[in-house]
C-alpha positions, 0 to 999 in steps of 0.5 A: 555185749561189747566184748562179744561183738569185739571178739566176733569182729576180731575173729572175722578180721584175723584171716583178712588181716593175715592175707593182707600182711602176706600180700605185703610181704610177697610184694616186698620180696618181689620188689626188694622193698622193706615191709615198711616201704611196701606198706606205705607205697601200697596202703597210703600212696597207691590206695589213696591215688586209686580212690582219688582216680576212681572219682573220675568214674563219676565225672565220666558218667555225668559226661556220658549221660544223654543230656549233660546239665551244667550243674551236674558237670560242675558238681562232678568236677568239684568231686574229682578236685575234692578227691585229688585234694584230699589225696594231696593232704594225705601225701603232705601229712605222711610225706615222702619218707617211707620210714616216717610215714610208716611210723606215723600211720602205725602210731595213729592207728594204734592211738585210734585202737587204744581210744576204741578199747578205752571208750568201749570198755574193752580194758580195765584201764581208765581214761588218762592212764597209759597202759603197759607196753605189753597191754598196749601191743598185745592186749585188746588194742592189738585186736582192735588194731587189726579190725581198724586196719581191715576197715580202713584199708580193705572195706572202706577202700573197696566200698569207696571205689565201688560206690564211685563206679556205681554212681558213675554207671548210674549217671550214664543211664540217667536220661534227663 
């Protein structure tokens, strides 16, 4: 069952992953940046900033509600601060050297992918046994890598921004 679900998820994510890669290559061609630089600028710096900035939808939604309650205002300010604080932690974790940030992000995603492969029984390898380079880069780990990239950099990104917008919009309509 797990292998069938994995296969379905992988097949669904391949076209999305391919489009994302094509966009990154297109942006790198237009800007003159390397693929690695483009990946870091868009996937880490820009997406992180846009998620943090989208928390302002909630703040302005509370601010524009018919009667602003002090605790809602404080909570929305705390939410904005938390989002920008998390963005600062991401920037500190990955740093500003794009080559280092790309390698760190890539290896962290591959490690997560490998752990998913092992814990879901998608590979014959047991815990604690390092896979061969071929299996690590081209086997089930690579399929999981694509799925995790799509979940993190597409699905989660769109969902968080949409939820911030939706909550902000709902806050404006609340008449308290």
